[in-house]
N, C-alpha and C positions, 0 to 999 in steps of 0.2 A: 275505724280509731285502732290506735294503738291501747293497750293494756300496760299500766306501770304497778308494780305491787309496792307497796310501802312497810317497809321493817321498822321497828325499835326494839332496840337491844334482842337483835337476833329472830325476833317474831313478829310473825307478819300482822300488821292490823288494818290493812286496807288496799284497795286497788283502786286507781286513778284510771279513764279512759279520755286519753289525749284527742285532739282532732291528727296533729301527725307529730311524729317523731323522728326527727332528721339526725341520721347517724349514732343513734343511741347517744345524744348530748344536746339536742335542742329541740325543745319543746315548741310546738309552733300549734295555737288558738286561732281557728279559723271564725270569723263573726259575719252576720248580715244583718248589722243594725243601721238606723239611721247616724247615731253618735256613739261613741265608746264609753262605756259608763265606769266609773270609779270602780264598781264591781267586778268588769272585765279585768280591770288590772290587777284587782285581790285574787281571782281566779288564777288567773296565771302565777302571781305570786306566790299563792298556797302552793300548787303543783311543783314550781321552782323549790321551795323552801324542803316540802315533802317526798322529793323526790333526790335531793342535794346535786340538783343538775343547776348550771352557774346561768344560761342562755335560753329564755323565751323569747319569740316572737308572737306578737297579735297584728294580725292581718285581719281589717273590716272591709268587706265587700257591699255593704248595704247603703254606702253614703254618697254621695254626686262624685266624690272624687275616690279613688284606691285608698287607704290608711295603712300604712305599717309601723308599729312601734318596735323599738326592741329594749327586754329589760333583762339586765344584769345583776345577777347577785354577786 
C-alpha cells in the first residue's frame, strides 16, 4: 500500500494508506465486497480531497461482475 502524507498550512496532519497510487496522480481503491456502498465512495472522495489529487478509481472484485468506477474532482 502507498502512504500519502497530508499537510495543512505546511504542517503534517496525517497519513493515509491507499491500495495503489498510479504515477503519483491516481488513487486506486480495491474492494472485495458484494456491492459497493456509499461509504466506499466517501472514503475515496475523502482521500482525493485530503491529498489534492483529482482522479480516483474504485475497483470491486467481490461481486459477480468486476466493477470499476472513476471519480474525478
